[in-house]
C-alpha positions in Angstrom: 9.6 11.9 -7.2 6.6 12.2 -9.5 4.7 15.5 -10.0 1.7 14.8 -7.9 -1.2 17.3 -7.9 -3.3 17.9 -4.7 -6.3 16.0 -6.1 -4.1 12.9 -6.7 -2.8 12.7 -3.1 -5.9 11.4 -1.3 -7.1 8.1 -2.9 -10.0 7.1 -0.6 -11.2 7.3 3.0 -10.6 4.4 5.4 -13.9 3.3 7.0 -13.2 1.0 9.9 -14.5 0.8 13.4 -11.3 2.2 14.8 -11.2 5.1 12.3 -14.9 5.9 13.0 -14.2 6.1 16.8 -11.3 8.5 16.1 -13.6 10.9 14.2 -14.9 12.1 17.6 -11.4 13.5 18.3 -11.4 15.1 14.8 -8.9 12.5 13.4 -9.7 11.3 9.8 -8.0 8.4 8.1 -7.2 8.2 4.4 -5.4 6.0 1.9 -2.9 8.3 0.1 -0.5 8.2 -2.8 2.6 6.2 -1.8 5.0 9.0 -2.7 3.1 11.8 -1.0 4.7 13.4 2.1 3.1 15.1 5.1 3.0 18.6 3.7 1.4 17.4 0.4 -1.3 15.6 2.4 -1.9 18.7 4.6 -2.3 20.9 1.5 -4.6 18.4 -0.2 -7.0 18.1 2.8 -7.1 21.9 3.2 -7.8 22.5 -0.5 -10.3 19.6 -1.1 -12.4 20.2 2.1 -13.1 23.9 2.6 -13.0 25.3 6.1 -10.6 22.6 7.4 -7.4 23.4 9.3 -4.9 20.6 9.7 -3.1 20.4 13.0 -1.0 17.3 12.3 -0.5 14.5 9.9 0.7 11.0 10.8 1.6 8.6 8.1 2.4 4.9 7.9 3.7 2.7 5.1 1.9 -0.6 4.8 3.6 -3.6 3.1 1.7 -5.7 0.7 0.3 -9.0 1.9 1.9 -12.3 0.9 -0.3 -14.2 -1.6 0.2 -17.5 -3.3 -1.7 -19.5 -5.9 -0.3 -23.0 -6.3 3.5 -22.8 -6.6 3.5 -19.1 -7.6 3.8 -16.6 -4.8 4.0 -12.8 -4.6 2.8 -9.7 -2.8 -0.1 -7.3 -3.2 0.7 -3.6 -3.8 2.2 -1.5 -1.0 -0.1 1.3 0.4 0.3 4.4 2.5 -2.2 5.5 5.2 -2.5 9.0 6.7 -4.3 10.0 9.9 -5.1 13.7 9.7 -5.9 15.6 12.9 -7.9 18.8 12.6 -7.8 21.9 14.9 -10.6 22.5 17.3 -12.2 25.4 15.3 -12.1 23.8 11.9 -15.1 22.3 10.1 -15.7 18.6 10.0 -15.1 16.7 6.7 -18.4 16.2 4.9 -17.8 12.8 3.4 -17.8 11.2 6.8 -21.1 12.8 8.0 -23.5 10.2 6.6 -21.5 7.2 8.0 
């Protein structure tokens, strides 16, 4: 496994209608590094966003979509998504406040 630093773990937030509805329950969705595990994701969220306490992390591996152009076919890159649940007394994550 590669040496992944905490600032390389979280790639970008996922902004969909379903993920925005889950924010009311203090659940935030991120695209993460494909080789990151749950403890790495928990440490990255707690270090990057001060005042947050992670209760649990759920991850899912997403296969790439099938694409074809003419007779050539292939797949897009695999991704990994993480849903991070915060404790009741932790602060909200600021990047989602303006959305």
